[in-house]
C-alpha positions in Angstrom: 7.7 13.7 5.5 5.3 13.7 2.4 2.3 12.6 1.2 0.6 12.9 -2.5 0.0 15.9 -3.8 -4.2 16.5 -4.2 -3.9 17.2 -7.7 -1.9 13.8 -8.5 -5.7 12.3 -6.8 -8.2 11.3 -9.2 -11.2 13.5 -9.5 -13.6 10.9 -11.1 -17.1 10.6 -10.5 -16.5 6.8 -10.1 -13.9 6.0 -7.9 -12.0 2.3 -7.1 -11.0 0.8 -4.3 -9.4 -2.6 -3.8 -11.9 -3.5 -1.6 -10.2 -4.7 1.4 -12.6 -3.5 3.9 -15.9 -4.8 2.0 -13.8 -8.5 1.5 -13.1 -8.3 5.2 -16.7 -7.6 6.5 -18.4 -10.4 3.9 -15.7 -12.9 5.7 -16.6 -11.4 9.1 -20.0 -12.0 8.2 -19.8 -15.6 6.9 -17.7 -16.6 10.0 -20.8 -15.1 11.9 -23.5 -17.1 10.1 -24.9 -13.8 8.6 -26.4 -14.5 5.4 -24.8 -11.6 3.4 -26.4 -11.9 0.2 -28.9 -9.4 0.0 -26.5 -6.9 1.4 -24.2 -7.4 -1.4 -27.2 -7.1 -3.8 -28.2 -3.9 -2.2 -24.8 -2.4 -2.5 -24.5 -3.7 -6.1 -21.7 -5.9 -5.4 -20.9 -10.0 -5.6 -18.7 -12.5 -3.8 -17.0 -12.9 -7.2 -15.7 -9.1 -7.1 -14.5 -9.4 -3.9 -11.9 -11.9 -4.7 -8.4 -11.1 -3.5 -7.4 -11.3 -7.4 -10.5 -9.3 -8.7 -10.5 -6.1 -10.3 -11.6 -4.1 -7.7 -14.9 -2.1 -7.1 -16.4 1.2 -6.8 -15.9 2.8 -3.5 -19.5 3.8 -3.1 -20.4 0.3 -3.1 -18.0 -0.7 -0.6 -19.0 1.9 1.4 -23.0 0.7 1.2 -22.2 -2.8 2.0 -20.2 -1.6 5.6 -23.2 0.4 6.5 -25.8 -2.1 5.8 -23.8 -5.1 7.0 -23.7 -2.7 10.5 -27.2 -2.3 10.4 -28.1 -6.0 9.6 -26.0 -7.0 12.9 -27.3 -4.4 15.1 -23.4 -3.2 15.3 -22.8 0.1 15.7 -19.0 -0.7 15.9 -18.7 -3.5 13.1 -15.9 -1.5 11.1 -13.7 -1.9 14.2 -14.6 -5.3 15.2 -13.8 -6.7 11.6 -10.7 -4.6 11.9 -9.8 -6.4 15.1 -10.3 -10.0 13.9 -8.6 -9.7 10.1 -5.4 -11.1 9.1 -3.5 -8.0 8.2 -1.2 -9.7 5.6 -5.1 -9.4 3.4 -4.4 -5.6 3.8 -1.6 -6.5 0.7 1.1 -4.2 -0.6 0.3 -1.3 1.8 0.8 -4.2 5.0 4.2 -5.6 3.5 5.5 -1.7 2.7 5.1 -0.8 6.5 6.6 -3.8 7.2 9.8 -4.0 5.5 10.2 -0.2 6.6 12.7 0.8 9.1 10.8 3.3 11.3 7.2 3.9 12.2 7.8 7.3 10.4 9.1 5.6 7.2 6.0 3.0 7.3 3.7 6.2 7.8 5.1 7.9 4.4 4.5 5.0 2.5 1.1 4.7 3.6 0.7 8.2 2.4 2.3 7.7 -0.7 0.8 4.5 -1.9 -2.5 4.7 -0.4 -4.4 5.0 -3.8 -3.3 1.8 -5.1 -5.9 0.6 -2.6 -8.5 3.0 -2.7 -8.7 6.4 -4.9 -10.9 7.8 -2.4 -8.5 8.2 0.4 -6.0 11.0 0.6 -3.1 10.9 3.7 -1.6 13.9 4.7 1.0 13.9 7.3 2.1 16.9 9.4 4.2 17.8 12.4 2.8 19.9 15.5 4.6 20.5 19.0 6.5 17.4 18.8 3.5 14.9 17.3 2.9 13.7 13.9 -0.6 14.1 12.9 -1.8 11.7 10.0 -5.1 13.2 8.5 -7.1 11.1 6.2 -8.9 13.4 3.7 -11.3 11.8 1.5 -12.0 12.6 -2.3 -14.9 13.4 -3.3 -19.1 13.4 -2.0 -20.7 10.5 -1.3 -24.6 9.9 -0.2 -22.9 6.8 1.9 -22.0 6.9 5.5 -18.3 6.8 5.8 -18.5 5.8 9.6 -17.6 2.2 9.3 -15.0 2.5 6.7 -13.0 5.2 9.0 -13.3 3.5 11.9 -12.1 0.1 10.3 -9.5 1.9 8.7 -8.2 3.7 11.8 -8.0 0.2 13.9 -6.0 -1.5 10.8 -3.3 1.1 10.2 -2.6 1.0 14.4 -2.7 -2.8 14.3 -0.1 -3.0 11.5 2.3 -0.5 13.3 1.9 -2.6 16.6 2.5 -5.9 14.5 5.4 -4.2 12.4 7.1 -2.5 15.8 6.3 -5.7 18.2 5.3 -2.7 20.6 1.8 -2.3 21.9 1.1 1.0 21.7 -1.5 3.6 21.4 -1.8 6.9 19.6 -2.1 10.1 21.4 -5.7 11.0 20.3 -7.9 10.5 17.4 -10.4 12.4 15.8 -13.4 11.0 13.4 -15.3 13.8 10.7 -18.5 11.4 11.9 -20.7 11.8 14.6 -21.2 9.4 17.2 -23.5 9.1 20.3 -23.5 5.4 21.2 -20.5 3.1 22.0 -18.1 5.7 23.1 -17.2 3.5 26.0 -16.2 0.3 23.7 -14.6 2.7 21.0 -12.0 4.3 24.0 -11.3 0.5 24.9 -10.6 -0.7 21.6 -8.5 2.4 20.3 -7.2 3.0 23.7 -6.4 7.1 23.5 -9.2 9.6 23.4 -11.7 10.1 20.6 -13.4 13.0 19.3 -16.1 12.9 16.9 -17.9 15.5 14.2 -14.6 17.0 13.7 -13.3 18.8 10.5 -11.2 15.4 9.6 -10.5 12.2 10.7 -7.0 12.2 12.3 -4.3 9.7 13.8 -2.1 11.7 16.6 1.3 10.0 17.1 4.0 11.1 19.5 7.6 11.6 18.1 8.8 8.6 20.6 6.5 6.5 18.4 7.5 7.5 15.3 11.1 6.9 15.9 10.5 3.1 17.0 12.1 0.4 14.7 10.4 -1.7 12.3 11.5 -5.6 13.7 11.0 -7.0 9.8 12.4 -4.0 8.0 14.7 -5.3 5.0 15.9 -2.1 2.9 16.1 -4.8 -0.4 12.4 -6.2 0.1 11.3 -2.3 0.6 13.3 -1.8 -2.7 11.3 -4.7 -4.9 7.8 -3.3 -2.9 8.0 0.3 -3.8 8.9 -0.7 -7.4 5.8 -2.7 -7.3 3.7 0.0 -5.7 4.6 2.6 -8.3 3.4 0.2 -11.0 0.2 -0.5 -9.3 0.1 3.8 -8.9 0.9 4.0 -13.1 -1.4 1.7 -13.4 -4.1 3.2 -11.7 -3.8 6.7 -13.2 -3.7 5.3 -16.7 -7.2 3.8 -15.5 -8.9 6.8 -14.0 -12.7 6.5 -13.5 -14.9 3.8 -14.8 -14.0 4.2 -18.3 -10.4 3.0 -18.2 -11.4 0.3 -15.9 -13.8 -0.6 -19.0 -11.2 0.1 -21.4 -8.6 -3.1 -19.6 -11.5 -5.1 -18.9 -12.5 -5.1 -22.6 -8.6 -5.7 -23.1 -9.5 -9.6 -21.9 -12.9 -9.8 -22.4 -13.1 -9.1 -26.2 -11.4 -12.4 -27.9 -14.5 -14.4 -25.6 -17.4 -12.2 -27.3 -19.2 -11.8 -24.2 -19.1 -7.7 -24.4 -22.3 -7.1 -23.9 -23.1 -4.2 -21.4 -24.9 -6.2 -19.0 -22.2 -9.0 -18.7 -19.4 -6.0 -18.1 -21.4 -4.3 -15.7 -21.5 -7.7 -13.9 -18.1 -8.2 -13.6 -17.9 -4.8 -11.7 -20.4 -6.1 -9.4 -22.6 -3.5 -10.9 -26.3 -2.9 -12.3 -26.5 -2.4 -15.8 -28.7 1.3 -14.8 -25.6 2.2 -12.0 -23.0 1.3 -14.7 -24.6 3.2 -17.5 -25.0 6.4 -15.2 -21.2 6.4 -14.1 -20.5 6.7 -18.0 -22.4 9.2 -18.3 -21.3 11.2 -15.7 -17.6 10.4 -17.3 -19.4 12.2 -20.7 -19.2 8.8 -22.6 -21.1 5.4 -23.3 -20.3 1.7 -22.7 -20.8 1.4 -26.8 -18.1 4.4 -27.3 -15.9 3.0 -25.3 -16.4 -0.4 -27.0 -15.9 1.3 -30.3 -13.0 2.8 -29.4 -11.0 0.0 -28.0 -12.1 -2.3 -31.2 -10.8 0.5 -33.5 -7.8 1.1 -31.8 -6.9 -2.6 -31.7 -7.9 -3.4 -35.5 -5.5 -0.8 -36.5 -2.7 -2.3 -34.3 -3.6 -5.9 -35.4 -3.6 -5.1 -38.8 0.1 -4.2 -38.7 1.0 -7.9 -38.4 0.3 -9.6 -41.9 0.8 -13.2 -39.9 -2.7 -12.0 -38.7 -6.1 -12.9 -41.1 -8.9 -10.6 -41.1 -11.0 -13.9 -39.9 -8.6 -14.1 -36.7 -8.6 -10.3 -36.0 -12.1 -10.2 -36.2 -12.5 -13.3 -33.5 -9.4 -11.0 -31.5 -11.9 -8.0 -31.5 -15.2 -9.8 -30.4 -16.6 -10.2 -33.7 -18.7 -13.6 -34.7 -18.7 -13.0 -38.3 -16.0 -11.0 -40.4 -18.8 -9.4 -42.4 -19.9 -7.2 -38.6 -16.0 -6.6 -38.7 -15.6 -5.2 -42.0 -18.8 -3.2 -41.4 -17.7 -1.2 -38.2 -14.1 -0.9 -39.7 -15.8 1.0 -42.8 -17.9 2.8 -40.3 -14.3 4.2 -38.1 -12.1 4.7 -40.9 -14.4 4.8 -44.4 -12.6 2.1 -45.8 -12.1 -2.0 -45.4 -10.1 -3.6 -43.3 -8.2 -5.6 -46.2 -7.6 -2.2 -48.3 -6.4 -0.5 -45.0 -3.6 -3.2 -44.7 -2.9 -2.9 -48.5 -2.4 0.8 -48.2 -0.6 0.8 -44.9 2.2 -2.3 -46.7 2.5 0.3 -50.0 3.2 3.2 -47.0 5.7 1.0 -45.7 7.3 0.0 -48.9 7.3 3.5 -50.3 9.0 5.0 -47.7 
């Protein structure tokens, strides 16, 4: 068994998550008639960015939202209660990879390999020790926010998924969590059904060998092959969009033709305040203006190669309301006008 090498895990100050835990927590609050809007605001989130087809959210916002929800509901075990009620299919590609595997051992290998496709801040390591398999959950980066609710949510969600995939009702041999806990211990043992230790060096789930060999009842090798290819594409996409800068570049590709490329509007697309948005970009050594300029410059050079596109059309595709603004920006980038650059490109092509 192997896990993703730590060198392959993004080290950006802005770490991305698909937001499954936050989305499930929001649904839980809604079902229980609890007003989530103030909590979303404090976590710099919105209902829009928590939709299943959204571009994801920051890890920090997700952690903060879960902790705020636990305080609001006066439920220190909120993460466990949310995981106990969620529809496991809503975990997306990770659930379906596990369900299509042949054994629990293979399912865990897929979880370890593709965890980053759902959350860049979670690194899973699988090891063997005295006839037991240990799955260690190592967080990437440092956060001011507590990980307590998220860590307990993930632990139960994974065990539930393996129970469902095998159609067996088993529990781990034992579990550990890095965060401390002084209350709710009896309820935690009832839910997780195994010895649990807190304030340890890392989160870990220990499974006996007999569990690792259990067959997955829904195993499907053909489907698994398709899912692996899709998961590999998701990982490649995440690696090409490491950090907030990459996410902003990808977002601008779809937003430019609409003209809605003001920084405040783009920040809202990520469920972030303008101030937080600027701070995260500064940590990555860039600004929104620099990213916007770079994307427009790259696209302009590409569009100019297609002589079927008029300069007016190119200006519109780049988000400029007037061709004059495009001409001015292009001259700043290249020292010449877009029309002259197109002619020079054509002359160069004909000469060759």
